[in-house]
LOTORLUM-946690 format. One record per atom (N, C-alpha, C, O): x, y, z. Coordinates in steps of 0.02 Angstrom, whole numbers, padded with zeros to 5 digits, always signed. Layout:
% LOTORLUM-946690
XYZ/...
% end
This chain:
% LOTORLUM-946690
+08581+03356+06625/+08539+03301+06620/+08552+03238+06673/+08604+03206+06676/+08492+03227+06713/+08494+03181+06764/+08475+03115+06732/+08422+03101+06705/+08533+03072+06740/+08524+03003+06724/+08496+02963+06778/+08522+02954+06833/+08434+02935+06756/+08391+02889+06811/+08390+02818+06799/+08390+02801+06740/+08389+02778+06837/+08384+02709+06829/+08330+02683+06866/+08322+02704+06924/+08292+02641+06843/+08232+02604+06888/+08246+02539+06894/+08253+02502+06846/+08250+02522+06951/+08284+02436+06968/+08224+02415+06995/+08204+02447+07043/+08187+02361+06972/+08155+02312+06992/+08174+02254+07023/+08206+02208+06997/+08149+02258+07096/+08178+02224+07143/+08147+02145+07136/+08183+02097+07145/+08083+02140+07120/+08045+02089+07126/+07973+02102+07088/+07950+02159+07089/+07940+02056+07061/+07872+02057+07036/+07819+02045+07084/+07762+02068+07081/+07848+02001+07136/+07795+02002+07195/+07758+02068+07220/+07790+02119+07232/+07693+02064+07228/+07663+02123+07249/+07596+02090+07297/+07569+02036+07291/+07583+02143+07344/+07526+02122+07396/+07462+02150+07374/+07411+02142+07409/+07461+02187+07312/+07403+02221+07281/+07387+02176+07226/+07421+02125+07220/+07338+02188+07182/+07325+02152+07130/+07280+02214+07083/+07218+02211+07080/+07312+02258+07056/+07275+02323+07031/+07248+02309+06977/+07272+02268+06937/+07207+02335+06970/+07161+02332+06887/+07217+02357+06835/+07222+02331+06780/+07249+02398+06852/+07281+02440+06794/+07357+02415+06790/+07394+02444+06750/+07385+02361+06832/+07436+02336+06847/+07476+02313+06778/+07460+02263+06745/+07534+02358+06762/+07562+02350+06691/+07617+02292+06676/+07641+02276+06622/+07634+02260+06750/+07680+02215+06748/+07649+02143+06761/+07683+02092+06767/+07594+02147+06763/+07568+02076+06798/+07584+02005+06739/+07587+01945+06753/+07592+02038+06674/+07615+01986+06628/+07690+01975+06632/+07711+01921+06610/+07727+02013+06655/+07813+02012+06664/+07829+01953+06714/+07879+01919+06703/+07794+01940+06761/+07808+01888+06808/+07833+01825+06771/+07890+01802+06776/+07779+01799+06730/+07794+01736+06687/+07844+01737+06649/+07873+01684+06639/+07866+01797+06619/+07928+01819+06577/+07990+01799+06617/+08033+01759+06598/+07988+01832+06677/+08052+01818+06724/+08049+01753+06734/+08101+01723+06722/+08008+01724+06750/+08020+01660+06785/+08041+01599+06725/+08079+01552+06736/+08008+01613+06660/+08050+01583+06608/+08113+01591+06584/+08142+01551+06547/+08137+01648+06606/+08201+01690+06580/+08263+01669+06647/+08322+01658+06634/+08236+01668+06711/+08283+01667+06747/+08259+01620+06799/+08300+01602+06841/+08195+01597+06801/+08196+01533+06848/+08151+01570+06910/+08111+01532+06939/+08155+01634+06932/+08129+01669+06974/+08114+01739+06952/+08133+01763+06899/+08090+01759+06983/+08051+01836+06977/+08068+01890+07018/+08030+01937+07029/+08144+01881+07049/+08161+01934+07101/+08234+01937+07082/+08258+01900+07039/+08274+01991+07120/+08352+01986+07120/+08369+01973+07196/+08338+01989+07246/+08423+01943+07191/+08459+01934+07260/+08486+01994+07272/+08505+02032+07228/+08489+02008+07346/+08527+02070+07378/+08600+02083+07346/+08622+02139+07333/+08633+02027+07337/+08700+02031+07297/+08690+02055+07223/+08730+02097+07203/+08642+02035+07182/+08622+02053+07125/+08611+02133+07129/+08647+02168+07093/+08563+02163+07170/+08541+02229+07174/+08604+02264+07181/+08617+02311+07143/+08642+02246+07225/+08708+02276+07247/+08747+02288+07192/+08770+02345+07186/+08761+02239+07145/+08806+02239+07087/+08767+02287+07030/+08801+02317+06988/+08697+02294+07030/+08676+02334+06995/+08682+02410+07019/+08682+02456+06978/+08688+02422+07080/+08698+02494+07095/+08768+02508+07094/+08783+02567+07095/+08815+02462+07093/+08888+02480+07088/+08892+02502+07004/+08914+02555+06982/+08868+02452+06970/+08860+02471+06886/+08844+02532+06876/+08881+02571+06845/+08771+02552+06908/+08741+02615+06891/+08786+02674+06909/+08801+02715+06865/+08806+02680+06969/+08843+02733+06983/+08909+02726+06939/+08932+02781+06924/+08943+02673+06916/+08990+02680+06874/+08985+02704+06798/+09033+02721+06763/+08919+02702+06777/+08902+02706+06723/+08880+02789+06720/+08864+02816+06667/+08882+02820+06777/+08873+02906+06790/+08783+02907+06810/+08756+02962+06812/+08748+02858+06821/+08678+02859+06844/+08678+02907+06901/+08732+02905+06931/+08635+02952+06928/+08639+02990+06980/+08579+02981+07032/+08579+03000+07090/+08529+02949+06998/+08457+02941+07045/+08435+02865+07021/+08434+02846+06963/+08421+02832+07070/+08392+02766+07060/+08320+02752+07100/+08311+02762+07160/+08282+02731+07062/+08205+02723+07092/+08211+02641+07103/+08236+02605+07061/+08184+02617+07168/+08168+02548+07176/+08097+02538+07166/+08056+02571+07198/+08078+02488+07119/+08012+02468+07100/+07996+02402+07099/+08035+02358+07116/+07943+02392+07080/+07930+02306+07069/+07875+02297+07030/+07873+02328+06977/+07816+02251+07047/+07807+02239+07109/+07811+02289+07174/+07811+02350+07168/+07815+02258+07230/+07809+02299+07288/+07868+02286+07316/+07879+02229+07336/+07916+02337+07323/+07979+02334+07343/+07974+02327+07432/+08010+02286+07461/+07929+02370+07466/+07928+02354+07537/+07929+02293+07559/+07958+02286+07613/+07902+02235+07529/+07892+02169+07537/+07968+02134+07559/+07978+02086+07596/+08017+02174+07524/+08084+02153+07534/+08122+02167+07598/+08134+02226+07611/+08145+02111+07646/+08167+02134+07707/+08232+02156+07702/+08257+02170+07756/+08270+02163+07650/+08334+02195+07640/+08327+02261+07616/+08380+02291+07610/+08269+02294+07598/+08247+02366+07570/+08299+02415+07603/+08338+02449+07570/+08292+02414+07679/+08332+02470+07706/+08424+02467+07690/+08460+02515+07678/+08441+02407+07695/+08501+02397+07674/+08514+02417+07601/+08567+02446+07589/+08474+02403+07553/+08478+02421+07484/+08477+02493+07477/+08516+02519+07436/+08430+02533+07518/+08434+02603+07513/+08509+02635+07540/+08532+02687+07516/+08536+02602+07582/+08593+02630+07617/+08657+02608+07571/+08712+02634+07576/+08643+02557+07526/+08703+02540+07487/+08709+02584+07428/+08762+02591+07397/+08647+02615+07412/+08629+02658+07354/+08663+02736+07373/+08694+02773+07335/+08647+02745+07433/+08666+02814+07462/+08738+02815+07461/+08766+02867+07441/+08774+02764+07480/+08841+02750+07499/+08867+02765+07437/+08914+02805+07438/+08849+02744+07386/+08882+02756+07317/+08872+02829+07284/+08899+02846+07231/+08830+02871+07324/+08806+02937+07301/+08747+02946+07256/+08737+02993+07217/+08712+02898+07265/+08645+02901+07224/+08592+02931+07268/+08587+02919+07328/+08552+02972+07231/+08478+02997+07263/+08434+02933+07255/+08440+02895+07207/+08390+02926+07302/+08347+02868+07284/+08278+02881+07302/+08254+02913+07348/+08249+02847+07252/+08165+02848+07268/+08149+02797+07266/+08188+02757+07241/+08068+02769+07295/+08044+02714+07318/+07969+02726+07291/+07935+02773+07310/+07946+02671+07237/+07885+02685+07210/+07849+02621+07247/+07872+02565+07237/+07795+02631+07289/+07770+02582+07336/+07689+02589+07330/+07658+02638+07312/+07666+02532+07347/+07588+02545+07359/+07575+02565+07431/+07518+02574+07454/+07629+02572+07465/+07620+02606+07552/+07583+02571+07597/+07561+02602+07646/+07569+02506+07589/+07530+02469+07635/+07572+02458+07687/+07548+02468+07743/+07638+02438+07681/+07670+02408+07734/+07710+02464+07759/+07749+02449+07804/+07709+02527+07740/+07724+02596+07783/+07701+02599+07843/+07732+02622+07892/+07636+02573+07843/+07593+02566+07902/+07622+02521+07966/+07594+02519+08020/+07675+02491+07950/+07701+02445+07994/+07769+02492+08021/+07817+02510+07987/+07757+02504+08087/+07809+02559+08108/+07892+02520+08103/+07941+02549+08082/+07891+02465+08121/+07960+02445+08122/+08000+02439+08063/+08061+02433+08067/+07968+02439+08001/+07991+02452+07939/+08000+02519+07917/+08053+02538+07891/+07944+02561+07927/+07956+02632+07909/+07999+02665+07961/+08025+02717+07942/+08008+02652+08007/+08067+02681+08047/+08134+02674+08024/+08180+02713+08038/+08138+02612+07981/+08205+02592+07954/+08209+02628+07883/+08256+02613+07846/+08170+02667+07866/+08165+02707+07799/+08161+02782+07805/+08179+02824+07763/+08137+02791+07858/+08139+02878+07868/+08201+02914+07891/+08239+02889+07932/+08209+02964+07868/+08274+03005+07882/+08333+02976+07845/+08389+02980+07870/+08320+02941+07777/+08377+02932+07733/+08368+02965+07668/+08387+02939+07616/+08338+03024+07670/+08334+03062+07617/+08292+03033+07544/+08300+03054+07487/+08255+02990+07562/+08213+02943+07506/+08156+02996+07483/+08134+03041+07518/+08141+02982+07430/+08081+03007+07402/+08038+02963+07391/+08049+02923+07345/+07975+02956+07430/+07926+02909+07435/+07883+02929+07375/+07874+02990+07372/+07852+02892+07323/+07811+02899+07272/+07753+02837+07288/+07761+02780+07266/+07697+02856+07327/+07652+02810+07358/+07595+02811+07309/+07573+02865+07287/+07572+02756+07292/+07508+02749+07243/+07450+02754+07290/+07441+02718+07339/+07412+02803+07269/+07327+02804+07310/+07291+02820+07251/+07302+02865+07211/+07245+02773+07251/+07196+02761+07185/+07130+02780+07199/+07087+02766+07157/+07113+02813+07258/+07038+02833+07271/+07032+02873+07330/+07081+02873+07368/+06982+02909+07347/+06987+02957+07416/+06962+02926+07473/+06952+02955+07526/+06950+02853+07460/+06925+02819+07514/+06925+02735+07508/+06947+02710+07456/+06908+02703+07547/+06930+02633+07553/+06877+02606+07482/+06899+02570+07437/+06817+02627+07485/+06776+02600+07439/+06794+02597+07358/+06782+02553+07317/+06835+02674+07349/+06866+02675+07275/+06931+02635+07268/+06942+02595+07223/+06979+02653+07326/+07042+02631+07319/+07040+02564+07326/+07072+02534+07284/+07015+02534+07365/+07015+02455+07370/+06980+02428+07318/+07001+02371+07305/+06930+02447+07279/+06907+02412+07222/+06958+02416+07158/+06954+02377+07111/+07004+02467+07163/+07060+02468+07119/+07123+02412+07135/+07148+02373+07094/+07136+02418+07196/+07177+02367+07220/+07168+02309+07217/+07211+02269+07198/+07099+02295+07240/+07059+02233+07239/+07085+02197+07308/+07077+02136+07312/+07113+02227+07355/+07125+02219+07422/+07085+02248+07473/+07091+02309+07477/+07041+02216+07518/+07003+02249+07554/+07054+02278+07626/+07095+02243+07655/+07042+02329+07638/+07077+02361+07686/+07151+02401+07669/+07188+02429+07709/+07157+02395+07605/+07223+02425+07574/+07223+02510+07586/+07272+02542+07604/+07178+02530+07576/+07163+02603+07592/+07187+02628+07658/+07231+02670+07666/+07150+02596+07709/+07176+02621+07781/+07239+02612+07802/+07264+02648+07846/+07272+02560+07772/+07341+02533+07775/+07377+02593+07761/+07405+02623+07807/+07381+02618+07694/+07410+02664+07652/+07403+02729+07681/+07450+02769+07680/+07337+02746+07713/+07325+02806+07740/+07366+02826+07804/+07387+02882+07819/+07372+02763+07841/+07421+02759+07911/+07478+02779+07886/+07495+02837+07894/+07519+02731+07848/+07576+02748+07818/+07603+02825+07803/+07655+02853+07821/+07557+02844+07767/+07557+02913+07733/+07547+02972+07796/+07579+03025+07792/+07511+02961+07840/+07517+03008+07898/+07569+03007+07934/+07592+03058+07958/+07598+02944+07943/+07663+02942+07970/+07721+02965+07928/+07772+02980+07959/+07721+02969+07873/+07776+03011+07825/+07764+03074+07831/+07814+03109+07825/+07710+03103+07842/+07694+03178+07837/+07722+03187+07898/+07777+03216+07898/+07698+03170+07952/+07725+03191+08017/+07802+03198+08030/+07832+03243+08059/+07826+03140+07998/+07910+03142+07987/+07940+03189+07955/+08000+03202+07963/+07896+03223+07910/+07936+03268+07872/+07953+03236+07801/+07980+03276+07763/+07944+03190+07782/+07969+03156+07719/+07940+03177+07676/+07886+03205+07681/+07981+03166+07608/+07962+03191+07541/+07926+03132+07518/+07946+03074+07515/+07849+03166+07498/+07805+03116+07471/+07773+03139+07409/+07757+03198+07405/+07761+03094+07352/+07731+03117+07294/+07675+03068+07292/+07691+03009+07288/+07598+03085+07295/+07544+03037+07281/+07540+03021+07202/+07536+03069+07163/+07540+02960+07178/+07538+02936+07115/+07480+02914+07105/+07469+02866+07141/+07426+02931+07064/+07372+02911+07054/+07360+02883+06984/+07360+02925+06939/+07349+02819+06968/+07345+02804+06904/+07253+02787+06897/+07214+02753+06931/+07246+02828+06839/+07170+02835+06824/+07144+02767+06785/+07177+02733+06746/+07076+02755+06807/+07045+02698+06778/+06969+02723+06775/+06955+02780+06793/+06932+02688+06756/+06852+02691+06755/+06832+02698+06808/+06785+02735+06819/+06872+02656+06866/+06820+02657+06918/+06840+02711+06971/+06810+02713+07024/+06896+02760+06957/+06921+02812+07001/+06912+02881+06968/+06910+02932+07002/+06908+02880+06896/+06927+02949+06862/+06865+03005+06897/+06880+03063+06910/+06796+02976+06910/+06759+03039+06929/+06782+03059+07000/+06763+03113+07024/+06819+03021+07032/+06837+03031+07109/+06896+03073+07117/+06910+03097+07172/+06928+03083+07067/+06994+03127+07058/+06994+03195+07104/+07039+03206+07144/+06948+03232+07094/+06929+03293+07131/+06932+03268+07207/+06973+03294+07245/+06895+03227+07228/+06891+03202+07283/+06946+03180+07320/+06960+03196+07378/+06978+03141+07279/+07058+03114+07296/+07101+03183+07325/+07124+03190+07382/+07103+03229+07270/+07141+03281+07277/+07129+03316+07349/+07172+03336+07389/+07061+03317+07356/+07037+03372+07414/+07067+03325+07485/+07100+03348+07531/+07044+03258+07478/+07060+03207+07531/+07132+03201+07556/+07149+03199+07615/+07166+03198+07511/+07245+03186+07519/+07278+03251+07542/+07315+03255+07592/+07259+03308+07494/+07299+03365+07509/+07274+03387+07578/+07315+03421+07609/+07217+03375+07607/+07189+03385+07674/+07225+03351+07726/+07231+03379+07781/+07250+03296+07716/+07290+03242+07746/+07365+03282+07760/+07391+03276+07815/+07393+03319+07711/+07450+03342+07708/+07505+03331+07647/+07563+03352+07646/+07472+03294+07597/+07511+03295+07539/+07508+03354+07493/+07458+03385+07476/+07576+03366+07474/+07591+03421+07441/+07614+03409+07362/+07621+03451+07317/+07621+03357+07361/+07635+03329+07280/+07607+03277+07246/+07608+03221+07272/+07581+03284+07189/+07523+03239+07148/+07549+03220+07095/+07587+03259+07067/+07539+03166+07071/+07552+03139+06988/+07493+03112+06978/+07471+03069+07017/+07460+03132+06928/+07397+03097+06900/+07419+03056+06825/+07434+03085+06773/+07416+03003+06832/+07433+02950+06770/+07382+02923+06737/+07341+02889+06767/+07378+02936+06677/+07342+02904+06623/+07369+02826+06620/+07428+02814+06630/+07326+02778+06606/+07349+02714+06624/+07371+02683+06546/+07340+02694+06493/+07420+02650+06554/+07456+02617+06492/+07427+02546+06490/+07429+02509+06539/+07399+02527+06432/+07353+02460+06430/+07409+02393+06424/+07411+02354+06377/+07441+02391+06467/+07480+02325+06458/+07458+02292+06538/+07432+02327+06583/+07477+02215+06544/+07460+02179+06588/+07384+02177+06603/+07345+02171+06557/+07362+02183+06670/+07289+02182+06680/+07255+02236+06646/+07194+02232+06638/+07287+02283+06626/+07251+02344+06592/+07234+02328+06532/+07182+02351+06508/+07280+02278+06491/+07265+02264+06438/+07202+02210+06428/+07155+02209+06388/+07226+02162+06488/+07160+02094+06483/+07090+02138+06494/+07035+02121+06472/+07101+02184+06526/+07035+02207+06547/+06999+02273+06518/+06950+02299+06544/+07032+02297+06459/+07052+02352+06440/+06980+02397+06451/+06981+02446+06488/+06934+02382+06423/+06867+02413+06415/+06831+02434+06498/+06789+02476+06513/+06863+02392+06534/+06830+02404+06602/+06887+02453+06637/+06869+02494+06679/+06948+02446+06620/+06983+02495+06649/+07019+02564+06611/+07040+02610+06646/+07022+02565+06548/+07047+02621+06516/+06989+02678+06495/+06950+02667+06449/+06987+02723+06522/+06939+02777+06505/+06959+02805+06440/+07013+02793+06414/+06918+02837+06416/+06925+02878+06350/+06949+02948+06387/+06928+02964+06442/+06998+02988+06347/+07025+03058+06372/+06950+03085+06383/+06932+03095+06441/+06912+03096+06339/+06848+03137+06343/+06816+03122+06415/+06795+03171+06445/+06811+03069+06442/+06790+03052+06513/+06820+03071+06565/+06793+03094+06615/+06897+03060+06553/+06939+03081+06606/+06948+03161+06622/+06951+03181+06680/+06952+03200+06572/+06989+03272+06577/+06956+03319+06611/+06987+03362+06642/+06885+03316+06609/+06836+03359+06648/+06872+03357+06733/+06890+03403+06770/+06874+03274+06743/+06886+03265+06820/+06976+03289+06826/+06999+03325+06871/+07006+03269+06785/+07083+03290+06791/+07088+03368+06797/+07121+03392+06843/+07057+03406+06752/+07051+03480+06759/+07030+03508+06829/+07051+03559+06857/+06983+03463+06850/+06936+03496+06924/+06996+03470+06971/+07013+03513+07012/+07031+03413+06975/+07070+03399+07029/+07127+03453+07016/+07136+03489+07065/+07165+03465+06962/+07222+03513+06949/+07199+03579+06977/+07241+03612+07007/+07125+03608+06969/+07116+03673+06997/+07108+03671+07073/+07107+03723+07106/+07101+03615+07099/+07088+03610+07163/+07148+03613+07205/+07155+03652+07253/+07198+03565+07182/+07274+03574+07199/+07302+03633+07192/+07334+03658+07239/+07294+03663+07135/+07324+03737+07124/+07299+03785+07188/+07338+03822+07218/+07228+03777+07204/+07201+03822+07269/+07241+03806+07319/+07262+03850+07356/+07258+03736+07329/+07288+03719+07398/+07360+03719+07404/+07390+03691+07450/+07390+03755+07353/+07467+03763+07341/+07509+03706+07341/+07561+03702+07372/+07480+03652+07298/+07506+03586+07297/+07542+03592+07218/+07523+03628+07172/+07597+03550+07218/+07621+03541+07159/+07602+03485+07128/+07606+03433+07160/+07575+03481+07053/+07541+03435+07017/+07564+03417+06957/+07570+03467+06922/+07584+03358+06924/+07594+03343+06855/+07549+03289+06847/+07523+03253+06890/+07543+03288+06772/+07525+03229+06736/+07572+03182+06690/+07620+03201+06657/+07553+03132+06693/+07581+03088+06637/+07540+03052+06587/+07483+03034+06604/+07561+03039+06528/+07522+03011+06468/+07457+03053+06450/+07407+03027+06423/+07463+03116+06466/+07405+03152+06437/+07423+03203+06396/+07452+03250+06422/+07412+03205+06328/+07441+03249+06279/+07426+03321+06298/+07371+03337+06318/+07480+03368+06290/+07471+03441+06310/+07418+03479+06279/+07398+03532+06304/+07384+03446+06206/+07330+03486+06179/+07264+03469+06229/+07214+03505+06225/+07267+03418+06272/+07212+03415+06307/+07212+03444+06385/+07165+03439+06424/+07270+03474+06399/+07275+03509+06458/+07274+03578+06457/+07270+03609+06510/+07275+03609+06396/+07257+03673+06371/+07312+03721+06420/+07372+03706+06423/+07289+03766+06449/+07328+03822+06489/+07369+03771+06544/+07413+03799+06577/+07361+03717+06552/+07406+03687+06605/+07442+03630+06563/+07451+03573+06584/+07461+03651+06502/+07504+03599+06467/+07583+03598+06500/+07622+03556+06478/+07603+03640+06548/+07659+03629+06574/+07657+03602+06630/+07702+03613+06670/+07608+03565+06645/+07603+03514+06702/+07612+03452+06670/+07602+03406+06710/+07627+03433+06609/+07628+03386+06591/+07698+03354+06608/+07747+03386+06589/+07708+03297+06640/+07770+03289+06665/+07828+03277+06608/+07885+03299+06616/+07808+03243+06554/+07845+03228+06502/+07889+03289+06477/+07948+03282+06461/+07860+03341+06476/+07899+03427+06460/+07964+03426+06510/+08022+03437+06491/+07949+03412+06563/+08020+03424+06616/+08058+03357+06599/+08118+03365+06591/+08032+03286+06592/+08071+03233+06581/+08118+03231+06535/+08177+03214+06543/+08082+03254+06465/+08118+03253+06409/+08173+03311+06410/+08224+03296+06380/+08171+03360+06433/+08225+03412+06436/+08276+03393+06499/+08333+03415+06496/+08262+03362+06542/+08303+03350+06607/+08314+03286+06633/+08342+03282+06688/+08296+03230+06599/+08298+03158+06617/+08318+03116+06560/+08300+03124+06502/+08354+03074+06581/+08373+03000+06532/+08359+02948+06581/+08390+02945+06634/+08308+02903+06565/+08294+02852+06611/+08315+02779+06574/+08312+02767+06513/+08333+02742+06619/+08327+02663+06593/+08306+02622+06648/+08317+02638+06706/+08275+02564+06630/+08231+02527+06662/+08278+02464+06666/+08317+02454+06619/+08278+02428+06710/+08308+02360+06721/+08258+02315+06748/+08246+02314+06808/+08226+02274+06705/+08170+02242+06730/+08203+02163+06743/+08262+02146+06747/+08157+02134+06748/+08181+02053+06764/+08163+01992+06722/+08180+01935+06735/+08121+02014+06660/+08105+01979+06601/+08135+01984+06541/+08123+01947+06494/+08190+02050+06541/+08227+02058+06485/+08288+02112+06503/+08301+02137+06557/+08322+02122+06435/+08380+02153+06460/+08371+02231+06486/+08312+02248+06486/+08412+02275+06506/+08412+02338+06520/+08391+02376+06458/+08419+02370+06403/+08333+02421+06471/+08302+02453+06424/+08303+02532+06431/+08286+02558+06484/+08322+02566+06383/+08318+02639+06379/+08245+02662+06385/+08211+02671+06335/+08223+02669+06441/+08139+02692+06450/+08127+02744+06401/+08086+02739+06355/+08167+02801+06414/+08147+02873+06375/+08131+02843+06296/+08077+02854+06267/+08179+02807+06270/+08177+02796+06190/+08106+02750+06182/+08064+02761+06137/+08100+02691+06239/+08044+02655+06222/+07986+02692+06238/+07935+02673+06211/+07984+02736+06273/+07923+02771+06288/+07907+02801+06226/+07854+02788+06197/+07960+02852+06198/+07935+02897+06151/+07924+02872+06088/+07879+02892+06051/+07981+02812+06069/+07976+02800+05992/+07939+02737+05988/+07908+02727+05937/+07937+02690+06040/+07898+02627+06038/+07829+02630+06076/+07779+02600+06055/+07831+02651+06108/+07772+02647+06159/+07710+02695+06135/+07652+02679+06144/+07732+02757+06101/+07678+02811+06098/+07679+02818+06016/+07724+02791+05984/+07633+02850+05989/+07626+02856+05916/+07581+02927+05928/+07555+02949+05979/+07582+02950+05861/+07538+03016+05845/+07479+03002+05789/+07495+02998+05730/+07423+02996+05806/+07371+02964+05761/+07369+03033+05707/+07400+03085+05715/+07322+03016+05652/+07327+03074+05600/+07309+03142+05628/+07340+03192+05612/+07253+03143+05674/+07252+03207+05698/+07301+03241+05720/+07289+03300+05730/+07349+03225+05730/+07415+03257+05761/+07447+03298+05703/+07483+03345+05722/+07442+03291+05652/+07477+03308+05596/+07472+03391+05594/+07417+03420+05589/+07533+03424+05599/+07544+03491+05595/+07519+03531+05648/+07499+03589+05642/+07522+03493+05704/+07496+03527+05773/+07556+03555+05787/+07611+03532+05773/+07540+03619+05823/+07608+03663+05849/+07640+03643+05906/+07697+03662+05921/+07603+03599+05945/+07623+03572+06016/+07661+03497+05994/+07679+03457+06037/+07668+03487+05939/+07701+03424+05922/+07778+03436+05951/+07798+03387+05982/+07813+03476+05949/+07882+03475+05976/+07887+03466+06055/+07939+03455+06086/+07832+03472+06078/+07838+03458+06159/+07790+03407+06181/+07773+03406+06241/+07765+03364+06135/+07725+03312+06142/+07749+03228+06124/+07773+03209+06071/+07739+03199+06165/+07772+03126+06157/+07712+03084+06121/+07728+03027+06107/+07645+03104+06105/+07604+03064+06080/+07563+03031+06129/+07563+03049+06188/+07521+02975+06103/+07481+02935+06141/+07498+02875+06142/+07525+02851+06092/+07485+02836+06199/+07502+02764+06210/+07464+02732+06143/+07406+02745+06126/+07509+02690+06110/+07493+02661+06052/+07434+02616+06055/+07401+02606+06004/+07416+02584+06119/+07367+02540+06129/+07301+02574+06136/+07247+02545+06131/+07309+02636+06150/+07251+02690+06168/+07229+02700+06100/+07169+02689+06087/+07266+02717+06057/+07247+02735+05975/+07217+02676+05940/+07169+02682+05903/+07246+02620+05951/+07229+02557+05929/+07151+02557+05948/+07112+02547+05901/+07133+02565+05997/+07066+02557+06025/+07013+02601+06011/+06958+02583+05992/+07035+02672+06023/+06988+02723+06021/+07005+02769+05962/+06961+02805+05939/+07072+02768+05936/+07091+02822+05879/+07106+02884+05915/+07118+02889+05976/+07104+02935+05866/+07129+03007+05899/+07093+03061+05896/+07119+03116+05901/+07019+03052+05887/+06976+03111+05868/+06961+03151+05935/+06938+03208+05933/+06973+03119+05992/+06979+03173+06049/+07029+03220+06058/+07029+03263+06102/+07075+03211+06013/+07129+03251+06025/+07118+03331+05994/+07080+03341+05947/+07149+03377+06020/+07137+03438+05998/+07201+03472+05981/+07229+03508+06023/+07226+03461+05915/+07279+03495+05881/+07280+03556+05890/+07226+03584+05893/+07334+03589+05895/+07345+03662+05895/+07364+03676+05815/+07412+03648+05789/+07325+03717+05781/+07349+03746+05711/+07384+03791+05707/+07428+03786+05664/+07382+03845+05741/+07405+03888+05729/+07493+03896+05731/+07519+03950+05716/
% end
């Protein structure tokens, strides 16, 4: 069992994505701590504590962690403690060579958010003109350096029809690992729910088309927050099946105490609508985000009765 800890460095971000789940948490952090960031010393203490508790993998998240000038030093500190390190980033500042060159060659796993196949779609999701060109420049440099990169795409009504084109464009650029994530209706996605969160019925034809294309390109691809009944023969590509068997995750946020993310996600965050009763896939399924069921119900699900 891999023990994983997600450490949020700050809630500051240079994007304003339509689906951002932490958009409300900045106010909570300011009320609780008087600031929405951890100092370098506080992050170092968190890393020491995580290593002492037996965590073996840390992911730096935010907000946008590449906005931190101390990020390379924090990566070094984590590696010195024997921790594997992941970086979840919107990728824009990886286009800046002076920063990128201080991060490559450290064994990082880069998880880079790309939400469209071109500037028109991606920038509409991030709401920052020019963000697509920046992330693409950064990705090309990471690919050229041989770094481990996963493309993470959060679905929304703005980009769902373009998932196959995104898979085509990014795999042609050199990406070989993809994560297609269904949105969790918190933060911005909660406030703009109808404009952001698609129905599964809208999304799944495009999800399947993207997965088919990525298979042809010999790319690894997983999904998040899509029930296995909707994936059909691709149910094994639901990341939850891997995580539940091999990972235990904790998240250390800035507006609340450390939380068992594995439990929060499966017990508090997701539910099984009535349609799921008696489904043969239930042991391998985490259910559906509670907010989705509250808004749309479960009629789109396809339970396996055998």
